[in-house]
C-alpha positions in Angstrom: 113.0 58.0 112.4 114.7 61.4 112.1 117.6 61.7 114.5 119.6 64.8 115.4 123.3 64.0 114.9 125.4 66.1 117.3 129.2 66.6 117.7 131.0 64.2 119.8 130.4 65.1 123.5 133.6 65.5 125.5 133.9 63.6 128.7 132.6 60.2 129.8 129.7 58.3 128.3 128.5 54.8 127.9 129.3 53.5 124.4 126.1 51.6 123.2 126.1 51.4 119.4 128.0 52.3 116.2 126.0 52.6 113.0 124.8 54.8 110.2 121.8 57.1 110.0 119.1 55.7 107.7 118.1 59.2 106.5 121.5 60.7 105.5 123.9 57.6 105.7 126.1 59.5 108.1 128.1 57.4 110.7 127.3 57.8 114.3 128.2 56.7 117.8 125.2 56.2 120.1 126.3 57.3 123.6 124.4 57.4 126.9 125.2 60.1 129.4 125.1 59.9 133.2 121.3 60.8 133.2 120.4 57.9 130.9 119.9 60.1 127.9 121.0 58.8 124.5 122.8 61.0 122.0 123.7 60.2 118.4 127.2 61.7 117.8 128.8 62.0 114.4 132.6 61.4 114.5 134.6 64.1 112.7 137.9 65.9 113.0 140.5 65.2 115.7 139.6 63.3 118.8 140.8 60.7 121.3 138.8 57.7 122.6 139.8 55.9 125.8 137.7 52.9 126.8 137.3 51.6 130.4 137.3 47.8 130.2 136.8 47.3 134.0 133.0 47.2 133.6 130.5 46.3 130.8 127.0 47.5 131.2 123.8 46.5 129.4 123.3 48.9 126.4 119.6 49.2 127.1 116.6 48.3 125.0 115.2 49.5 121.6 111.6 50.0 120.7 111.3 48.8 117.1 107.9 50.5 116.7 109.2 54.0 117.5 112.9 53.8 117.0 113.6 55.1 120.5 116.2 53.7 122.9 115.9 53.3 126.6 118.3 52.8 129.5 118.4 49.3 131.1 115.8 49.5 133.9 118.1 47.6 136.2 121.3 49.3 135.1 122.8 45.9 134.9 126.3 44.7 134.1 126.6 42.0 131.5 129.3 39.4 130.7 131.8 40.0 127.9 129.9 38.2 125.2 126.6 40.0 125.7 125.4 43.5 124.9 122.0 43.3 126.6 120.7 41.7 129.7 117.8 39.2 129.3 115.1 41.7 130.3 116.3 44.2 127.6 116.6 41.5 125.0 113.0 40.6 125.7 111.8 44.2 125.6 113.6 44.7 122.3 112.3 41.4 120.8 114.6 41.4 117.8 115.7 38.1 116.3 117.6 38.4 113.0 117.4 34.6 112.6 113.6 34.7 112.9 113.4 31.9 110.3 115.0 29.4 112.7 112.5 29.7 115.4 108.8 28.9 115.8 108.3 31.5 118.6 108.4 35.1 117.4 108.1 38.1 119.6 105.2 40.5 118.8 107.8 43.1 117.8 109.6 40.8 115.4 106.3 39.6 113.9 105.3 43.2 113.2 108.7 44.0 111.7 108.5 41.0 109.4 105.3 42.3 107.9 107.1 45.4 106.6 108.8 45.5 103.1 112.3 44.0 103.1 115.2 44.4 100.7 117.1 41.5 99.1 120.7 42.5 98.5 124.2 41.4 97.6 127.0 43.0 99.6 130.5 43.1 98.1 133.5 42.9 100.6 136.1 41.6 98.2 136.4 39.6 95.0 136.3 36.4 97.1 133.6 37.5 99.6 130.1 38.4 98.5 127.2 38.1 100.9 123.5 37.8 100.3 121.1 39.2 102.9 117.8 40.9 103.6 117.1 44.1 105.5 114.1 46.2 106.6 113.5 48.5 103.6 112.9 51.4 105.9 116.6 51.4 106.8 117.7 52.1 103.3 121.4 51.7 102.8 122.2 51.9 106.6 122.3 48.2 107.1 124.7 47.7 104.2 126.9 50.5 105.6 126.7 49.1 109.1 128.1 45.8 107.7 131.0 47.5 106.0 130.1 46.4 102.4 132.3 48.4 100.0 129.7 48.0 97.2 126.2 46.5 97.0 123.2 45.9 94.8 119.6 45.8 95.9 118.1 43.0 93.8 114.4 43.5 94.8 112.1 44.8 97.4 109.6 42.3 98.7 106.4 43.0 100.8 107.6 41.1 103.8 110.6 39.5 105.5 109.3 36.0 105.0 109.1 36.4 101.2 112.5 38.0 101.0 113.9 35.2 103.2 112.7 32.6 100.7 114.9 34.1 98.0 117.8 34.7 100.4 117.9 31.0 101.4 117.9 29.8 97.8 120.6 32.2 96.7 122.8 31.5 99.8 123.1 27.8 98.6 124.8 28.9 95.4 128.6 28.8 95.0 130.5 31.9 95.7 128.0 33.4 98.1 127.6 33.5 101.9 125.0 34.6 104.5 127.4 36.1 107.0 130.9 37.6 107.3 132.6 37.7 110.6 134.1 41.0 111.9 137.5 39.4 112.0 137.2 38.5 108.3 136.1 42.0 107.5 139.1 43.5 109.3 141.4 41.2 107.4 139.9 42.2 104.1 140.2 45.9 104.9 143.8 45.6 105.9 145.0 43.2 103.2 142.9 43.8 100.1 142.7 46.8 97.8 139.3 48.0 96.6 138.4 48.8 93.0 135.0 50.2 92.3 134.9 49.0 88.7 136.0 45.5 89.7 133.4 45.4 92.5 130.6 46.4 90.1 131.7 43.8 87.6 131.7 41.1 90.3 128.2 42.0 91.4 127.0 41.9 87.8 128.5 38.5 87.3 126.8 37.2 90.5 123.4 38.5 89.4 123.8 36.7 86.1 124.8 33.5 87.8 121.9 33.7 90.3 119.3 34.4 87.5 120.6 31.5 85.5 120.8 29.0 88.4 117.4 29.8 89.9 115.6 30.7 86.6 114.4 34.1 88.0 114.9 37.7 86.9 115.7 40.8 88.8 114.7 43.5 86.2 115.8 46.6 88.1 118.9 46.0 90.3 120.0 49.1 92.1 123.8 49.4 92.5 125.3 51.4 95.3 129.0 52.3 95.7 129.4 52.5 99.5 133.2 52.8 100.1 133.2 56.6 99.3 130.4 57.1 101.8 132.2 55.3 104.6 135.8 56.5 104.2 137.8 59.5 103.0 139.5 58.6 99.7 141.8 61.6 99.9 143.2 60.4 103.3 143.5 56.9 101.9 145.6 58.2 99.0 148.1 59.9 101.4 148.8 56.6 103.2 149.9 53.3 101.6 149.1 51.0 104.6 146.4 50.4 107.1 147.0 48.6 110.4 144.6 46.8 112.8 144.5 48.6 116.2 143.3 46.5 119.1 144.2 48.7 122.0 141.3 50.4 124.0 142.9 53.8 123.4 142.9 55.5 119.9 143.6 59.0 118.9 144.0 60.8 115.6 142.1 62.4 112.7 138.8 60.7 111.7 139.1 59.1 108.3 136.0 56.9 108.2 133.9 54.2 109.6 133.9 51.0 107.6 131.0 49.1 109.1 132.2 48.5 112.7 135.8 49.5 112.0 136.8 53.0 113.0 139.6 54.3 110.8 141.8 57.1 112.2 145.0 58.7 110.9 148.0 59.6 113.1 151.6 60.3 112.0 150.7 59.3 108.4 149.5 55.9 109.6 146.0 54.6 109.2 144.6 52.6 112.2 141.5 50.5 112.1 139.8 49.8 115.5 137.0 47.2 115.8 134.3 49.0 117.7 131.8 46.3 118.4 134.0 44.8 121.2 133.6 48.0 123.3 129.7 48.2 123.3 128.7 48.5 126.9 132.0 50.0 128.0 132.4 53.5 129.2 134.4 55.8 126.9 136.1 59.1 127.6 136.3 61.4 124.6 138.8 64.2 124.3 138.9 66.8 121.5 142.5 66.6 120.6 145.2 64.2 119.4 147.3 62.3 121.9 150.5 60.7 120.6 150.3 56.9 120.3 153.1 54.4 120.8 153.5 52.3 117.7 154.9 48.9 117.2 157.3 48.5 114.2 155.5 48.9 110.9 154.1 45.9 109.2 152.7 47.4 106.0 149.7 46.0 104.2 148.4 47.5 101.0 145.0 49.1 101.4 
């Protein structure tokens, strides 16, 4: 689906999603205005985000056939651990763990019939994930996860076929099927990233997989993703990055590493986990507001 990416709208909106566009790989915030209209806003330049934690609303439902989003019919509130109400979950019908259930929604069954990618996602030398993704999303799913580098091993005709390979590979040493956001934040703050080392690690994993399972991936497609997600020039001007867990962040946009928004203020890089604010209202201002910092605890980026 082709989306129009707009500038960040100033004022108050419901924060419903943070992701990357499947056509151009650009980061976006999906926001809903007071009339229930969704906009896809590309973060850039200087801005301030202030989240209201007093209320969490259902983020609405998503039509997997058309790619369109819709406001929650009941405009319901949800508890802290949910993003959708039961009705909107059912309307969407998405289940990423479809292989663990015998009852699939019609929407999920249709999605599973489409081509799916089998990939390895590199987060650090100690953390490499195997996964599958709808091929129509391109690199967006990998960017959404915050993988610094990746390799697409193969494209299969359906999710079910891709899942068979994923399950076999996930049982091998040195690989995992999921990486928690907390772990990703820790890696971002504490580990340096080297493109050459990442490529070497992925090549080593491919060799190990092919040997262990007696299979071949004749045309692996490597993708360096870090430079797509984050401004390397801004990184070079700062030596540390700090995790920012307050619902108010202001500065110059540096990048979006998966679900982690990275901003710069006063020559300090701040990484805010965004997933926790889905369903909260956010007020956006187009300037930089001074932040009160705790004493510096530097971690090499």
